[in-house]
All heavy atoms as TSV, in Angstrom:
chain	resi	resn	atom	element	x	y	z
A	1	MET	N	N	89.481	60.595	108.286
A	1	MET	CA	C	89.983	60.154	109.597
A	1	MET	C	C	88.855	60.064	110.611
A	1	MET	O	O	88.366	58.965	110.870
A	1	MET	CB	C	91.052	61.204	109.996
A	1	MET	CG	C	91.644	60.984	111.386
A	1	MET	SD	S	92.619	59.552	111.716
A	1	MET	CE	C	93.719	59.453	110.340
A	2	ALA	N	N	88.396	61.168	111.111
A	2	ALA	CA	C	87.256	61.113	112.081
A	2	ALA	C	C	86.012	61.016	111.391
A	2	ALA	O	O	85.711	61.798	110.472
A	2	ALA	CB	C	87.329	62.397	112.989
A	3	ASN	N	N	85.176	60.062	111.754
A	3	ASN	CA	C	83.894	59.837	111.132
A	3	ASN	C	C	82.847	60.273	112.147
A	3	ASN	O	O	82.803	59.788	113.272
A	3	ASN	CB	C	83.745	58.389	110.813
A	3	ASN	CG	C	82.445	58.132	110.073
A	3	ASN	OD1	O	81.534	58.837	110.082
A	3	ASN	ND2	N	82.422	56.932	109.417
A	4	THR	N	N	81.962	61.194	111.762
A	4	THR	CA	C	80.989	61.776	112.711
A	4	THR	C	C	79.952	60.698	113.096
A	4	THR	O	O	79.201	60.959	114.062
A	4	THR	CB	C	80.324	62.982	112.123
A	4	THR	OG1	O	79.706	62.683	110.855
A	4	THR	CG2	C	81.289	64.096	111.914
A	5	THR	N	N	79.854	59.604	112.393
A	5	THR	CA	C	78.924	58.555	112.800
A	5	THR	C	C	79.520	57.600	113.787
A	5	THR	O	O	78.819	56.693	114.257
A	5	THR	CB	C	78.378	57.812	111.549
A	5	THR	OG1	O	79.527	57.143	110.905
A	5	THR	CG2	C	77.709	58.733	110.593
A	6	ASP	N	N	80.838	57.681	114.049
A	6	ASP	CA	C	81.485	56.815	115.047
A	6	ASP	C	C	80.908	57.015	116.405
A	6	ASP	O	O	80.496	58.134	116.771
A	6	ASP	CB	C	82.981	57.089	115.108
A	6	ASP	CG	C	83.741	56.527	113.929
A	6	ASP	OD1	O	83.177	55.687	113.162
A	6	ASP	OD2	O	84.921	56.894	113.782
A	7	GLU	N	N	80.901	55.972	117.229
A	7	GLU	CA	C	80.471	56.056	118.624
A	7	GLU	C	C	81.458	57.020	119.372
A	7	GLU	O	O	82.675	56.933	119.166
A	7	GLU	CB	C	80.479	54.697	119.281
A	7	GLU	CG	C	80.085	54.715	120.712
A	7	GLU	CD	C	80.151	53.366	121.356
A	7	GLU	OE1	O	80.514	52.395	120.707
A	7	GLU	OE2	O	79.904	53.291	122.550
A	8	LYS	N	N	80.918	57.858	120.148
A	8	LYS	CA	C	81.691	58.829	120.906
A	8	LYS	C	C	82.088	58.187	122.278
A	8	LYS	O	O	81.230	57.518	122.867
A	8	LYS	CB	C	80.996	60.134	121.154
A	8	LYS	CG	C	80.493	60.812	119.859
A	8	LYS	CD	C	81.617	61.379	119.087
A	8	LYS	CE	C	81.086	62.253	117.968
A	8	LYS	NZ	N	81.044	61.651	116.664
A	9	VAL	N	N	83.280	58.419	122.708
A	9	VAL	CA	C	83.723	57.889	124.047
A	9	VAL	C	C	84.394	59.064	124.824
A	9	VAL	O	O	84.931	59.995	124.202
A	9	VAL	CB	C	84.715	56.798	123.928
A	9	VAL	CG1	C	84.104	55.541	123.360
A	9	VAL	CG2	C	85.958	57.153	123.184
A	10	ARG	N	N	84.246	59.093	126.105
A	10	ARG	CA	C	84.808	60.080	126.961
A	10	ARG	C	C	86.203	59.623	127.356
A	10	ARG	O	O	86.466	58.515	127.724
A	10	ARG	CB	C	83.935	60.256	128.220
A	10	ARG	CG	C	84.403	61.435	129.111
A	10	ARG	CD	C	83.351	61.696	130.184
A	10	ARG	NE	N	82.064	62.041	129.622
A	10	ARG	CZ	C	81.666	63.222	129.232
A	10	ARG	NH1	N	82.477	64.229	129.333
A	10	ARG	NH2	N	80.458	63.431	128.799
A	11	VAL	N	N	87.171	60.571	127.304
A	11	VAL	CA	C	88.562	60.333	127.649
A	11	VAL	C	C	88.976	61.358	128.634
A	11	VAL	O	O	88.724	62.584	128.460
A	11	VAL	CB	C	89.454	60.386	126.397
A	11	VAL	CG1	C	90.911	60.216	126.756
A	11	VAL	CG2	C	89.040	59.389	125.340
A	12	GLY	N	N	89.646	60.926	129.704
A	12	GLY	CA	C	90.124	61.858	130.701
A	12	GLY	C	C	91.627	61.951	130.661
A	12	GLY	O	O	92.344	61.021	130.307
A	13	LEU	N	N	92.159	63.135	130.913
A	13	LEU	CA	C	93.574	63.380	130.941
A	13	LEU	C	C	94.011	63.904	132.302
A	13	LEU	O	O	93.288	64.729	132.867
A	13	LEU	CB	C	94.001	64.426	129.869
A	13	LEU	CG	C	93.657	64.090	128.411
A	13	LEU	CD1	C	93.943	65.280	127.537
A	13	LEU	CD2	C	94.540	62.895	128.001
A	14	VAL	N	N	95.188	63.504	132.794
A	14	VAL	CA	C	95.738	64.031	133.965
A	14	VAL	C	C	96.966	64.786	133.591
A	14	VAL	O	O	97.811	64.202	132.876
A	14	VAL	CB	C	96.035	62.906	135.012
A	14	VAL	CG1	C	96.629	63.509	136.261
A	14	VAL	CG2	C	94.767	62.183	135.351
A	15	MET	N	N	97.080	66.029	133.961
A	15	MET	CA	C	98.261	66.880	133.582
A	15	MET	C	C	98.474	67.905	134.635
A	15	MET	O	O	97.589	68.229	135.422
A	15	MET	CB	C	98.027	67.464	132.243
A	15	MET	CG	C	96.884	68.540	132.175
A	15	MET	SD	S	96.645	69.172	130.534
A	15	MET	CE	C	95.837	67.871	129.722
A	16	PRO	N	N	99.640	68.469	134.667
A	16	PRO	CA	C	99.906	69.581	135.597
A	16	PRO	C	C	98.951	70.746	135.303
A	16	PRO	O	O	98.616	71.012	134.132
A	16	PRO	CB	C	101.372	69.958	135.324
A	16	PRO	CG	C	102.010	68.769	134.665
A	16	PRO	CD	C	100.853	68.100	133.914
A	17	LYS	N	N	98.603	71.497	136.313
A	17	LYS	CA	C	97.688	72.629	136.130
A	17	LYS	C	C	98.256	73.625	135.205
A	17	LYS	O	O	97.582	74.206	134.355
A	17	LYS	CB	C	97.431	73.275	137.529
A	17	LYS	CG	C	96.411	74.472	137.423
A	17	LYS	CD	C	96.198	75.007	138.829
A	17	LYS	CE	C	95.199	76.159	138.805
A	17	LYS	NZ	N	95.420	77.201	137.806
A	18	SER	N	N	99.586	73.859	135.242
A	18	SER	CA	C	100.207	74.845	134.397
A	18	SER	C	C	100.078	74.468	132.927
A	18	SER	O	O	99.811	75.333	132.056
A	18	SER	CB	C	101.705	75.079	134.723
A	18	SER	OG	O	102.447	73.828	134.600
A	19	LEU	N	N	100.223	73.179	132.632
A	19	LEU	CA	C	100.029	72.721	131.239
A	19	LEU	C	C	98.561	72.900	130.827
A	19	LEU	O	O	98.351	73.369	129.680
A	19	LEU	CB	C	100.431	71.228	131.140
A	19	LEU	CG	C	100.264	70.594	129.741
A	19	LEU	CD1	C	101.078	71.312	128.670
A	19	LEU	CD2	C	100.601	69.096	129.848
A	20	ARG	N	N	97.664	72.589	131.617
A	20	ARG	CA	C	96.229	72.760	131.368
A	20	ARG	C	C	95.919	74.260	131.067
A	20	ARG	O	O	95.276	74.593	130.141
A	20	ARG	CB	C	95.342	72.300	132.459
A	20	ARG	CG	C	93.879	72.240	132.071
A	20	ARG	CD	C	92.871	72.768	133.032
A	20	ARG	NE	N	93.248	73.856	133.871
A	20	ARG	CZ	C	92.717	74.064	135.032
A	20	ARG	NH1	N	91.816	73.250	135.550
A	20	ARG	NH2	N	93.053	75.118	135.750
A	21	ASP	N	N	96.460	75.101	131.941
A	21	ASP	CA	C	96.206	76.589	131.785
A	21	ASP	C	C	96.811	77.072	130.472
A	21	ASP	O	O	96.132	77.816	129.742
A	21	ASP	CB	C	96.838	77.366	132.950
A	21	ASP	CG	C	96.076	77.029	134.265
A	21	ASP	OD1	O	94.995	76.459	134.251
A	21	ASP	OD2	O	96.673	77.398	135.355
A	22	ASN	N	N	98.011	76.654	130.121
A	22	ASN	CA	C	98.644	77.046	128.883
A	22	ASN	C	C	97.882	76.521	127.680
A	22	ASN	O	O	97.673	77.217	126.673
A	22	ASN	CB	C	100.056	76.628	128.794
A	22	ASN	CG	C	100.923	77.474	129.731
A	22	ASN	OD1	O	100.662	78.627	130.070
A	22	ASN	ND2	N	102.003	76.870	130.190
A	23	ALA	N	N	97.390	75.278	127.764
A	23	ALA	CA	C	96.591	74.676	126.679
A	23	ALA	C	C	95.293	75.382	126.469
A	23	ALA	O	O	94.879	75.641	125.364
A	23	ALA	CB	C	96.364	73.198	126.933
A	24	LYS	N	N	94.642	75.770	127.554
A	24	LYS	CA	C	93.427	76.576	127.499
A	24	LYS	C	C	93.632	77.916	126.789
A	24	LYS	O	O	92.822	78.347	125.979
A	24	LYS	CB	C	92.801	76.762	128.838
A	24	LYS	CG	C	92.103	75.517	129.449
A	24	LYS	CD	C	91.583	75.678	130.798
A	24	LYS	CE	C	90.328	76.525	130.837
A	24	LYS	NZ	N	89.713	76.531	132.167
A	25	LYS	N	N	94.728	78.571	127.171
A	25	LYS	CA	C	95.053	79.875	126.519
A	25	LYS	C	C	95.294	79.677	125.001
A	25	LYS	O	O	94.792	80.482	124.203
A	25	LYS	CB	C	96.229	80.471	127.180
A	25	LYS	CG	C	95.953	81.034	128.569
A	25	LYS	CD	C	97.241	81.581	129.207
A	25	LYS	CE	C	97.005	81.901	130.689
A	25	LYS	NZ	N	98.278	82.281	131.355
A	26	LEU	N	N	96.020	78.647	124.646
A	26	LEU	CA	C	96.340	78.366	123.228
A	26	LEU	C	C	94.999	78.076	122.499
A	26	LEU	O	O	94.801	78.629	121.434
A	26	LEU	CB	C	97.277	77.218	123.118
A	26	LEU	CG	C	97.572	76.762	121.698
A	26	LEU	CD1	C	98.254	77.906	120.930
A	26	LEU	CD2	C	98.463	75.527	121.703
A	27	ALA	N	N	94.209	77.251	123.045
A	27	ALA	CA	C	92.883	76.946	122.445
A	27	ALA	C	C	92.063	78.213	122.247
A	27	ALA	O	O	91.536	78.395	121.175
A	27	ALA	CB	C	92.140	75.910	123.322
A	28	GLU	N	N	91.991	79.008	123.285
A	28	GLU	CA	C	91.163	80.250	123.183
A	28	GLU	C	C	91.705	81.190	122.121
A	28	GLU	O	O	90.964	81.808	121.381
A	28	GLU	CB	C	91.131	80.974	124.534
A	28	GLU	CG	C	90.278	80.236	125.528
A	28	GLU	CD	C	90.372	80.810	126.960
A	28	GLU	OE1	O	91.028	81.865	127.108
A	28	GLU	OE2	O	89.810	80.196	127.876
A	29	SER	N	N	93.087	81.207	121.957
A	29	SER	CA	C	93.676	82.070	120.950
A	29	SER	C	C	93.300	81.646	119.528
A	29	SER	O	O	93.367	82.370	118.566
A	29	SER	CB	C	95.196	82.138	121.087
A	29	SER	OG	O	95.819	80.962	120.675
A	30	LYS	N	N	92.954	80.347	119.394
A	30	LYS	CA	C	92.559	79.747	118.102
A	30	LYS	C	C	91.026	79.709	117.945
A	30	LYS	O	O	90.581	79.129	116.961
A	30	LYS	CB	C	93.149	78.358	117.950
A	30	LYS	CG	C	94.656	78.390	117.921
A	30	LYS	CD	C	95.202	76.932	117.814
A	30	LYS	CE	C	96.686	76.893	117.702
A	30	LYS	NZ	N	97.148	77.394	116.399
A	31	GLY	N	N	90.298	80.228	118.937
A	31	GLY	CA	C	88.859	80.199	118.879
A	31	GLY	C	C	88.266	78.823	119.204
A	31	GLY	O	O	87.176	78.501	118.704
A	32	LEU	N	N	88.961	77.994	119.952
A	32	LEU	CA	C	88.536	76.658	120.270
A	32	LEU	C	C	88.470	76.477	121.766
A	32	LEU	O	O	88.998	77.259	122.526
A	32	LEU	CB	C	89.594	75.650	119.773
A	32	LEU	CG	C	89.915	75.618	118.268
A	32	LEU	CD1	C	91.112	74.794	117.992
A	32	LEU	CD2	C	88.710	75.139	117.480
A	33	ASP	N	N	87.767	75.405	122.200
A	33	ASP	CA	C	87.849	75.036	123.586
A	33	ASP	C	C	89.011	73.970	123.651
A	33	ASP	O	O	89.522	73.506	122.674
A	33	ASP	CB	C	86.574	74.523	124.136
A	33	ASP	CG	C	86.014	73.327	123.389
A	33	ASP	OD1	O	86.780	72.600	122.741
A	33	ASP	OD2	O	84.823	73.053	123.556
A	34	MET	N	N	89.404	73.624	124.877
A	34	MET	CA	C	90.550	72.688	124.968
A	34	MET	C	C	90.270	71.316	124.394
A	34	MET	O	O	91.191	70.719	123.759
A	34	MET	CB	C	90.978	72.566	126.476
A	34	MET	CG	C	92.395	72.028	126.564
A	34	MET	SD	S	92.988	72.167	128.237
A	34	MET	CE	C	92.952	70.456	128.731
A	35	SER	N	N	89.087	70.840	124.517
A	35	SER	CA	C	88.733	69.517	123.953
A	35	SER	C	C	88.927	69.541	122.446
A	35	SER	O	O	89.399	68.625	121.837
A	35	SER	CB	C	87.296	69.121	124.304
A	35	SER	OG	O	87.201	68.921	125.639
A	36	SER	N	N	88.455	70.588	121.779
A	36	SER	CA	C	88.584	70.699	120.348
A	36	SER	C	C	90.022	70.785	119.925
A	36	SER	O	O	90.402	70.235	118.926
A	36	SER	CB	C	87.796	71.937	119.831
A	36	SER	OG	O	86.436	71.831	120.159
A	37	LEU	N	N	90.842	71.521	120.695
A	37	LEU	CA	C	92.252	71.591	120.399
A	37	LEU	C	C	92.932	70.247	120.519
A	37	LEU	O	O	93.649	69.849	119.624
A	37	LEU	CB	C	92.959	72.592	121.366
A	37	LEU	CG	C	94.465	72.750	121.163
A	37	LEU	CD1	C	94.788	73.318	119.783
A	37	LEU	CD2	C	95.054	73.635	122.231
A	38	VAL	N	N	92.586	69.507	121.562
A	38	VAL	CA	C	93.200	68.137	121.713
A	38	VAL	C	C	92.794	67.285	120.574
A	38	VAL	O	O	93.616	66.573	119.985
A	38	VAL	CB	C	92.819	67.568	123.037
A	38	VAL	CG1	C	93.229	66.141	123.178
A	38	VAL	CG2	C	93.475	68.366	124.212
A	39	ARG	N	N	91.533	67.292	120.180
A	39	ARG	CA	C	91.038	66.484	119.078
A	39	ARG	C	C	91.749	66.881	117.800
A	39	ARG	O	O	92.241	65.976	117.003
A	39	ARG	CB	C	89.515	66.601	118.904
A	39	ARG	CG	C	88.752	65.724	119.769
A	39	ARG	CD	C	87.257	65.723	119.382
A	39	ARG	NE	N	86.646	67.020	119.384
A	39	ARG	CZ	C	86.077	67.558	120.461
A	39	ARG	NH1	N	86.073	66.930	121.633
A	39	ARG	NH2	N	85.531	68.746	120.413
A	40	LEU	N	N	91.875	68.121	117.543
A	40	LEU	CA	C	92.538	68.655	116.311
A	40	LEU	C	C	93.998	68.188	116.267
A	40	LEU	O	O	94.453	67.694	115.216
A	40	LEU	CB	C	92.473	70.193	116.315
A	40	LEU	CG	C	93.148	70.841	115.120
A	40	LEU	CD1	C	92.369	70.649	113.860
A	40	LEU	CD2	C	93.277	72.322	115.387
A	41	ILE	N	N	94.733	68.293	117.348
A	41	ILE	CA	C	96.137	67.893	117.360
A	41	ILE	C	C	96.269	66.334	117.199
A	41	ILE	O	O	97.113	65.908	116.445
A	41	ILE	CB	C	96.812	68.341	118.675
A	41	ILE	CG1	C	96.876	69.889	118.702
A	41	ILE	CG2	C	98.163	67.688	118.818
A	41	ILE	CD1	C	97.296	70.476	120.036
A	42	LEU	N	N	95.382	65.613	117.825
A	42	LEU	CA	C	95.381	64.163	117.701
A	42	LEU	C	C	95.145	63.755	116.253
A	42	LEU	O	O	95.830	62.877	115.683
A	42	LEU	CB	C	94.395	63.471	118.605
A	42	LEU	CG	C	94.778	63.382	120.067
A	42	LEU	CD1	C	93.596	62.897	120.862
A	42	LEU	CD2	C	95.974	62.459	120.246
A	43	ILE	N	N	94.145	64.321	115.631
A	43	ILE	CA	C	93.789	64.039	114.226
A	43	ILE	C	C	94.985	64.370	113.334
A	43	ILE	O	O	95.392	63.577	112.486
A	43	ILE	CB	C	92.558	64.749	113.788
A	43	ILE	CG1	C	91.329	64.102	114.528
A	43	ILE	CG2	C	92.330	64.636	112.311
A	43	ILE	CD1	C	90.051	64.902	114.391
A	44	GLU	N	N	95.612	65.532	113.502
A	44	GLU	CA	C	96.762	65.921	112.708
A	44	GLU	C	C	97.952	64.911	112.894
A	44	GLU	O	O	98.570	64.529	111.872
A	44	GLU	CB	C	97.197	67.333	113.065
A	44	GLU	CG	C	96.241	68.397	112.605
A	44	GLU	CD	C	96.669	69.830	113.079
A	44	GLU	OE1	O	97.663	69.950	113.845
A	44	GLU	OE2	O	95.951	70.794	112.713
A	45	GLU	N	N	98.148	64.514	114.090
A	45	GLU	CA	C	99.306	63.567	114.340
A	45	GLU	C	C	98.997	62.211	113.706
A	45	GLU	O	O	99.898	61.593	113.132
A	45	GLU	CB	C	99.550	63.432	115.800
A	45	GLU	CG	C	100.238	64.601	116.465
A	45	GLU	CD	C	101.569	64.919	115.830
A	45	GLU	OE1	O	102.426	64.003	115.633
A	45	GLU	OE2	O	101.907	66.121	115.531
A	46	LEU	N	N	97.759	61.765	113.828
A	46	LEU	CA	C	97.388	60.447	113.235
A	46	LEU	C	C	97.494	60.523	111.743
A	46	LEU	O	O	97.886	59.540	111.081
A	46	LEU	CB	C	95.958	60.066	113.671
A	46	LEU	CG	C	95.853	59.717	115.183
A	46	LEU	CD1	C	94.418	59.572	115.558
A	46	LEU	CD2	C	96.648	58.402	115.432
A	47	LYS	N	N	97.144	61.656	111.122
A	47	LYS	CA	C	97.257	61.727	109.675
A	47	LYS	C	C	98.706	61.666	109.203
A	47	LYS	O	O	99.033	61.121	108.174
A	47	LYS	CB	C	96.622	63.065	109.169
A	47	LYS	CG	C	95.144	63.049	109.131
A	47	LYS	CD	C	94.567	64.371	108.642
A	47	LYS	CE	C	93.086	64.385	108.577
A	47	LYS	NZ	N	92.563	65.686	108.197
A	48	LYS	N	N	99.619	62.266	109.995
A	48	LYS	CA	C	101.070	62.232	109.656
A	48	LYS	C	C	101.578	60.831	109.652
A	48	LYS	O	O	102.491	60.509	108.897
A	48	LYS	CB	C	101.879	63.020	110.725
A	48	LYS	CG	C	101.767	64.468	110.676
A	48	LYS	CD	C	102.709	65.025	111.750
A	48	LYS	CE	C	102.469	66.522	111.961
A	48	LYS	NZ	N	103.370	66.992	113.061
A	49	ASN	N	N	101.065	59.988	110.465
A	49	ASN	CA	C	101.601	58.612	110.601
A	49	ASN	C	C	100.900	57.562	109.719
A	49	ASN	O	O	101.149	56.431	109.814
A	49	ASN	CB	C	101.488	58.138	112.085
A	49	ASN	CG	C	102.395	58.935	112.953
A	49	ASN	OD1	O	103.493	59.277	112.614
A	49	ASN	ND2	N	101.921	59.269	114.135
A	50	LYS	N	N	100.008	58.042	108.844
A	50	LYS	CA	C	99.352	57.137	107.918
A	50	LYS	C	C	100.238	56.790	106.766
A	50	LYS	O	O	101.014	57.478	106.273
A	50	LYS	CB	C	98.030	57.720	107.378
A	50	LYS	CG	C	96.893	57.282	108.201
A	50	LYS	CD	C	95.643	57.471	107.444
A	50	LYS	CE	C	94.717	56.378	107.835
A	50	LYS	NZ	N	93.461	56.430	107.184
């Protein structure tokens, strides 16, 4: 799915502060930062739809 040689692009998200705070807590509980958690979830969802 994700190829480490692909060009990297920056993506911004707008969300309620409470959602961001909860996502940060979830990421930290898994030993991740929020960006890594978002990437992980996106990759998992994309794999489901293949």
